[in-house]
N, C-alpha and C positions, 0 to 999 in steps of 0.2 A: 324374660319379662314375666314368665307365668311361672317361675321358679321364685322370682321375689317379688311378685304379687303374693302367694302361697306362705312364703317366709313374713312377709310382714303382717300379714294375715294371723298370721300364729300370735305372731309374739303382741298383737294388739288384743288377743284374745286372753292370752297370759299375763298384758298386763290389768285388763278387764277384773279378772279372778284375783286375783293377789289384790287387789285395789278392794275389792268387796269381800274378801273372806276375812273375817275379825282371827287375830293372834289366837294360837294355843292359848288353852289358861293352863294353870300354876297344877304342879300334879296333886295337891291337897283341895282343887276345887275340881278336879277332873270328874269327882262318884259322887253321887247324889243316892240316898236312899229315903223313903218314905215310906207311911201308912194313910189309908183312905175310905173312907165310910161313905156310901154315897146312896140315898134312898131314890129311888127309881119309880117310875112306870114301864109296862112292859103290855107291848096288842101283838097281833097278828095279820098277814094280809097272805093273800092264796092270788095263782095265777088259773083259779078253776073260779068262772064265773056264778057257779052253784055256793060257793061256798062266803062266806062275809065274815067280818070280824064286829063282834060285839062289845067294844070297847075295852079299858085298858085296866091293867091288873097292877094296885102296887107291890114293890119288890127290894132288893135290897142287894149292896154290892161294895162288899168289903177286903182289904186286899194290901200287900206290899208291894210298891215299887221301888225300882232302880233305873238310872239313868248315867249312863256313858257318855259322860263331852270329849267330844274327837277336837272340836271349836269353840272358841268362847260360850258365844249362846245355844250352840248345838249341839245334842247329845242322842245316843241310841239310847229309847225307852224300852224296857220290859218290864216284869212282875209274875204275880202270881196271884188271880183275883177268886172269891166264893159268891157265886152270884145264887140270887133264889130269885124266880121271875118267872112269867106267865102271862099267860092273855085270856081270851074269852071267841070263839067265832060260832057258828053256826053255817047249817046246811037248808040249801032246797029244795034238795031233791034225798035221797039215798046214799050217796056219793060218800057220804065219813064212813065209814071201817073201825069197828072199834072193838077189843079184845074185852067186851062185859059181860057181864051174868044176863042182860038182856040188852036188844037193839034197841038204837035211839032214832027217835021220829024225827024226820023231817023237820026241819025250825027250831028244832029244840036248842037251846046254849051249852056248848060245850064249853068247861074249862080248864086250862089248863095249869100246874105248880110244876118248875122246869128247877133243880137243882145242878148245876153245873161247874166246872173248873176251868178259868181261861186263864192262857198264858200271850197277852198282848205282847206284839212285837213294831215298834216304830220310830217314826223321827220327832224329836219335841226340838220346838224351837221357842226361842225365851228374849223377851229385847232385853237392852240394860236397863238397870236400876233406878228408877225414878222416884230420889225420897226414900220410902220403906217399901215401893210397889215397881214387878216386875210383872208384866203381862206375855203368858204362853200358849203355848197351842201345841196339840200332842196327836197328829195323826199316824195309821198306823193295820195291821193285821190281827183278827185275833181269832186262834183257834182253840176251840172249845171241844170240849170233853164231857159229855151228859152224863153225870151219876145217878140221876133217878128223877122221879116225878109223880104225880098223883092227877088224878082226871075225875073232872065232876058235871053230872049232868042233873041242876037243881028239879028241871020241873018232871026229873023222872025218878026221883029220890036218888037219883045215885050221886054217892059221896065219899071221897078219896079213896079211891080204886085205885091201886098200884099200876101206875102207866109205863113202867122200864120196855114192856116187848113193843110198845106204840112210839116209842121214842129213839130218833136213829144216833146211836154213840158217839157220834163226831160233829160238830159242825166249824162251819168257818164262814166269818165276818171282819166288817173294819170298825174301827172308833173314831169318832172326832172331838179332842176335849180340846176347849179353849175357857181360859179363862185369869187368876189375879194370884201374882205370891206375896204374901205381907209378909217383909223380913220381919224376924223377932232378934235378931244380932245374930252374927258367923252365919253360919248354912242353912238353918232354924229358921221354917217360914210357915204362914197358917197356907194353904190351900184353897182357896173357891173357885167353880167355874161349875161350867153346865156340858154333858157329858152326854154324845148320841152314839149308840153303839148299834148296827142293822148288820141280822144274820142272814146273808144270801143264799145259805144253804137250805135245802129243804130241813125240819126239826123233825119232821112226823113221818112215821111209816103210812102214810095215805097212798093207795096205788093208784088215785087218780085225780092229785092235785099235789102240788108243792107247796106248804106253807110256810113261810119263813118270820122271821122273830124279829121285832126294834125294840130298843130300848133307848129311855131317856131318863138322865138321872143328875141332879143338883152332887154336882163335887165336892165332897171335905176333904181334908188332909194334913197333914203335918209333914213337911219335910227337914231332913237334918244331914 
């Protein structure tokens, strides 16, 4: 009785999965490439109550995308992105330690501009085309390599100091992208969407605080 029930359950699961999973796409449509150029804003948050964010800073994300479709509208997504972004924060105490020519007074606004190289890895889901439009979502992880950065403290007349030794070289985050693809014919499409990126590892080398970086961008691209 137990064997028959288990067999029936497995059969039912198989039938459900076979029904809801779309058929494989043809080899001509299984690989997609694209480019994107995303204006964005970035900001910092911290786990230390003495450190607070001081607003968002503008930035830019330019990159290439690669999608490998394994079933109709499901794809593995990856690519390469060059990101220029930053943020600002201040500390109500002397918690912040910076390798600058002079110490930073408590309460001073500290501004970072960071350049990084990201290799996003995710899963993309796309609806069937309705007219010329498809809706998509892309969710995944973003390993990042920090290429360099600058730091400023305007109230202390510190501008564009090298911040390479104050930043961790590796960071990890996740991305959520949603939007539409407007077909121009064949596999070519204009892409419009919103991109949220949350770096959940510590981006600076502050000894007494974990400072994380978040970005929100307007996703503009072209798929081929």
